[in-house]
C-alpha positions in Angstrom: 134.3 228.3 24.8 137.3 229.4 26.8 137.6 227.9 30.2 137.9 230.3 33.1 141.4 230.6 34.6 142.2 228.8 37.8 143.0 231.2 40.7 146.0 230.0 42.8 146.0 230.9 46.5 148.1 230.1 49.5 151.7 230.4 50.7 155.0 229.6 49.0 158.4 230.2 50.6 160.6 232.2 48.2 163.0 229.3 48.0 160.3 227.2 46.4 158.9 229.5 43.7 159.7 226.8 41.2 157.0 224.6 42.9 154.4 227.4 42.5 155.5 227.6 38.8 155.1 223.9 38.3 151.7 224.0 40.1 150.5 226.8 37.8 151.8 224.9 34.8 149.7 221.9 35.7 146.6 223.9 35.1 147.9 225.4 31.8 149.5 222.3 30.4 148.4 219.2 32.2 144.6 219.4 32.4 144.4 220.2 36.1 140.9 221.2 37.3 141.3 221.7 41.0 144.2 220.7 43.2 146.4 221.5 46.2 150.0 220.8 47.1 151.8 221.1 50.4 155.5 220.7 51.3 157.0 220.5 54.8 160.7 220.7 55.7 161.0 219.5 59.2 158.2 221.2 61.2 157.9 224.1 58.7 155.3 224.2 55.9 157.2 225.8 53.0 154.5 225.3 50.4 150.7 225.4 50.9 149.0 226.1 47.6 145.5 225.4 46.2 143.6 226.5 43.2 141.2 225.7 40.5 137.7 224.3 40.9 136.1 221.8 43.2 133.5 220.7 40.7 133.3 219.8 37.0 130.9 222.7 36.4 133.5 225.2 37.7 131.0 226.8 40.1 132.9 226.1 43.4 136.5 227.4 43.8 138.9 225.0 45.5 139.3 226.4 49.0 142.0 226.1 51.6 140.0 223.4 53.4 138.6 221.5 50.4 138.6 217.8 50.9 139.0 215.1 48.2 139.0 211.3 48.0 142.7 210.4 47.6 142.3 206.7 46.7 145.4 204.6 47.5 147.3 207.5 49.1 145.1 206.4 52.0 147.2 203.2 52.3 150.1 205.1 54.0 147.8 206.2 56.9 146.3 202.8 57.0 149.7 201.2 57.4 150.5 203.9 60.1 147.8 202.3 62.3 149.7 199.0 62.2 153.0 200.6 62.9 151.6 202.5 65.9 150.3 199.2 67.3 153.6 197.5 66.7 155.5 200.3 68.4 153.3 199.9 71.5 154.0 196.1 71.6 150.5 195.2 70.7 151.3 193.8 67.2 154.2 191.7 66.1 154.9 192.2 62.4 156.5 188.8 62.2 153.7 186.9 64.0 151.1 185.0 62.0 148.0 187.1 61.1 146.0 184.2 62.5 147.4 185.0 66.0 145.1 188.1 65.9 142.5 186.9 63.4 142.0 183.2 63.9 139.7 182.7 60.9 142.5 183.9 58.7 144.3 180.5 59.1 142.0 178.9 56.6 143.3 177.7 53.2 146.8 177.2 54.4 147.4 180.7 55.7 148.1 179.8 59.3 151.7 180.9 59.3 151.4 183.9 57.0 153.0 186.9 58.9 151.6 190.3 59.3 154.5 191.9 57.4 153.2 190.1 54.2 150.0 192.1 54.5 151.8 195.4 54.8 154.1 194.6 51.9 151.5 193.3 49.4 153.1 189.8 49.6 150.1 187.9 51.1 148.9 186.6 47.7 145.4 188.1 48.4 145.4 190.8 45.8 141.7 190.1 45.1 138.9 187.6 45.5 138.2 184.8 43.1 134.4 185.0 43.4 132.6 188.1 42.0 132.5 190.9 44.6 130.1 193.8 43.9 130.6 197.4 45.0 127.7 196.9 47.5 129.6 194.0 48.9 132.8 196.0 49.1 130.9 198.3 51.5 130.2 195.4 53.8 133.2 195.1 56.1 132.1 191.8 57.7 131.4 190.1 54.4 134.6 191.3 52.7 136.9 190.3 55.6 135.2 186.9 56.0 135.8 186.2 52.3 139.4 187.2 52.6 139.9 185.1 55.7 138.6 182.1 53.8 140.5 182.8 50.6 143.4 180.8 49.2 146.4 182.9 48.2 146.9 183.4 44.4 150.6 182.8 44.7 153.1 181.7 47.3 152.9 184.3 50.1 156.2 186.1 50.6 157.7 185.1 47.2 156.7 188.3 45.3 154.7 191.5 45.7 151.4 191.8 44.0 149.6 195.1 44.6 146.6 194.6 46.9 144.7 197.6 45.5 141.3 196.9 46.9 142.0 194.3 49.6 144.9 196.0 51.5 142.8 198.1 53.8 140.5 195.2 54.8 143.5 193.0 55.6 145.4 195.6 57.6 142.2 197.0 59.0 140.8 193.7 60.4 144.1 193.1 62.3 143.7 196.6 63.8 140.1 195.9 64.6 140.9 192.5 66.3 143.5 194.1 68.5 141.7 197.4 69.4 138.0 196.8 68.8 138.1 199.8 66.5 137.9 200.1 62.7 141.1 201.7 61.4 139.4 205.0 60.6 138.3 205.4 64.2 141.7 204.2 65.5 143.5 206.7 63.3 141.2 209.5 64.4 141.6 208.7 68.1 145.3 208.1 68.1 146.7 210.4 65.4 144.6 212.8 63.4 142.4 213.9 66.2 145.1 214.8 68.7 147.2 216.4 66.0 144.3 218.3 64.3 145.1 216.7 60.9 142.3 217.2 58.4 142.0 213.6 57.2 139.4 210.9 57.6 138.8 207.4 56.3 135.4 207.8 54.7 133.7 211.2 55.1 131.2 212.3 57.7 128.0 213.7 56.3 128.6 217.0 58.1 131.8 217.5 56.0 130.2 216.7 52.6 130.0 220.4 51.7 133.7 220.6 51.7 134.2 217.6 49.4 135.5 218.1 45.8 133.8 216.3 43.0 136.1 213.7 41.4 136.2 213.8 37.6 137.4 211.0 35.4 140.1 211.5 32.8 139.1 213.4 29.6 138.2 211.1 26.8 141.2 210.7 24.4 143.7 212.2 26.8 147.2 211.4 25.6 148.6 208.4 27.4 145.3 207.0 28.5 145.3 203.9 26.2 148.9 203.2 26.9 148.5 203.5 30.6 145.6 201.1 30.7 146.9 198.6 28.1 149.0 196.5 30.5 146.1 196.3 32.9 143.7 195.3 30.2 145.8 192.4 29.1 147.2 191.1 32.3 144.8 188.6 33.9 146.1 189.0 37.4 145.9 192.7 37.2 142.4 192.6 35.8 141.3 190.3 38.6 143.0 192.4 41.3 141.8 195.8 40.1 138.5 195.0 38.5 136.6 193.0 41.1 134.7 195.2 41.6 135.4 198.1 39.2 135.3 201.4 41.0 135.8 204.9 39.7 134.8 208.6 40.1 131.1 207.9 40.1 131.3 205.5 43.1 133.7 207.8 45.0 131.3 210.7 44.7 128.5 208.8 46.2 127.1 209.0 49.8 127.5 205.2 50.2 131.2 205.3 49.3 131.8 208.1 51.8 129.9 206.2 54.5 131.9 203.1 54.0 135.1 202.0 55.7 137.6 201.5 52.9 141.1 202.0 54.4 142.9 201.4 51.1 140.6 203.7 49.0 138.5 206.3 50.6 140.6 208.6 52.7 139.5 212.2 52.4 141.8 215.1 53.2 143.7 218.2 52.1 147.2 218.2 50.7 148.3 219.7 54.0 147.0 216.7 55.8 148.7 214.3 53.5 152.0 216.1 54.0 151.5 216.0 57.8 150.7 212.3 57.8 153.6 211.3 55.6 155.7 213.7 57.5 155.5 211.3 60.5 157.7 208.9 58.4 159.9 211.8 57.2 160.6 213.1 60.7 161.3 209.7 62.2 158.0 209.5 64.0 157.6 213.1 65.1 154.6 215.3 64.3 154.3 218.7 65.9 156.7 217.8 68.6 154.7 214.7 69.5 156.4 211.3 69.1 153.7 209.4 67.2 156.1 206.6 66.4 159.6 205.8 67.8 162.4 206.6 65.4 163.0 202.8 65.1 159.4 202.2 64.1 159.4 205.0 61.6 162.6 203.6 60.1 161.1 200.1 60.0 158.2 201.3 57.9 160.6 202.0 55.0 162.5 198.7 55.1 162.4 197.4 51.6 161.1 193.9 51.2 162.9 193.1 48.0 162.7 194.5 44.5 160.7 192.5 42.0 158.4 192.7 39.0 155.1 193.2 40.9 152.6 190.6 39.9 149.7 193.1 39.5 151.4 196.3 38.3 154.8 195.1 37.0 153.9 194.3 33.4 152.0 197.6 33.0 154.9 199.6 34.5 157.5 197.7 32.6 160.0 197.8 35.5 160.7 196.3 39.0 159.5 198.1 42.1 160.2 197.7 45.8 157.6 198.0 48.5 158.4 198.6 52.1 156.0 198.1 55.0 153.0 200.1 53.7 154.8 202.6 51.4 156.9 202.2 48.2 160.5 203.1 47.8 161.5 205.7 45.3 164.2 203.5 44.0 166.3 204.1 40.9 163.2 205.3 39.0 162.8 208.3 41.3 159.0 208.0 41.8 159.4 210.0 45.1 162.5 212.1 44.2 166.2 211.3 43.7 166.7 209.7 47.1 166.2 206.0 46.4 165.3 205.5 50.1 162.5 208.1 50.1 159.1 206.5 50.3 155.6 207.4 49.3 152.3 206.2 47.9 150.3 207.3 44.8 146.6 207.3 44.6 144.4 206.3 41.6 144.2 209.3 39.3 147.3 211.2 40.5 147.3 212.0 44.3 150.5 211.4 46.3 152.1 211.4 49.7 155.9 211.4 50.0 158.4 211.1 52.8 162.2 211.7 52.6 163.7 211.3 56.1 167.2 212.3 54.9 165.8 215.7 53.9 163.1 215.7 56.6 160.8 216.5 53.7 157.2 215.5 53.1 154.8 216.3 50.4 151.1 216.0 49.8 149.4 216.5 46.4 145.7 216.1 45.8 143.5 216.8 42.9 140.0 216.1 41.5 140.6 215.5 37.8 141.9 211.9 37.7 144.6 211.2 35.2 145.1 208.0 33.3 148.5 207.0 34.5 148.9 204.0 36.8 151.6 205.8 38.9 153.8 208.8 38.5 151.2 211.2 37.1 153.1 214.0 35.2 151.5 216.6 37.5 152.9 214.9 40.6 156.3 214.3 39.0 156.5 218.0 38.0 155.9 219.1 41.6 158.3 216.5 43.0 161.1 217.6 40.6 160.5 221.3 41.5 160.7 220.6 45.2 164.0 218.8 44.9 165.4 221.4 42.5 164.8 224.0 45.3 166.7 222.1 48.0 
């Protein structure tokens, strides 16, 4: 049976026709089902494309306002909440977490600074005791277990990707300061005033706009290789597999109702480009100073390159995390500028910010790929964007 073609819609500045070509090629050559990409240069949106299908049955076309769960691409907006508070003098990134969250001082963590949470250096990449998906949905339980937990390694010595725990750690600090969960704080202070179509979790009234996430095709090239390092690295398995979550969970009502600031942001590519654009434009969004230029620059301060304790063996290279986002580095994950920053999401999504070019990019999709980071669909788009500059 021949699969129906994927109609591509939207706007593309003539300078960026190569991005449209790469986007179209993703559908022909890289197993894309439904997706969107947006690119901003300064305040101008130069690419805003969408196409394909919002469901596995190919009955719902991907629309301009289709939303999708972007997994860890959510971590950039979650970190933005902390940077907003720091910029207002309400949070000191070098102060102990326990100054805001007293219970966190347990198990020798009394002096652990907030910046270690932002930079995946807290040693709390997971929980030692089994933690179910239902328990992951319980904010009070999960944060209490993290507060009581002993770090897996010496905090500050190395990064170890906090895939599941990151949003709870940052989010509880936000909650202790403001009384708001990070999703509500983000809505009140950033996305609501700016009209950015992004939420942590998904309100029931918006469920009709949500794309269905689809797992990778069985036997897709690269799948076994991409997973091999994670299968055989005990720290990675413990960090990423307690609990195991995937497309089935992310499509559920309970997932969408939960507050998971590292995992369940829902938005459009345009929204991702707008949010990461705050870092790209030195704190400015639509002529509003969301962050001071100094705070936006602080967010991309590298905390030291190393072989990440969770992802390093699978990636086979060193990486450097900043304060909530990752540096492009020599590998070029976010383009040729090593000081560009971004964050990938499980399955392929991405947000990118390059302040030197005043460039931001958002890419979202519903067919999850098998690569840990640097999905070929994303990389093709990033390369096409920089080729057009």
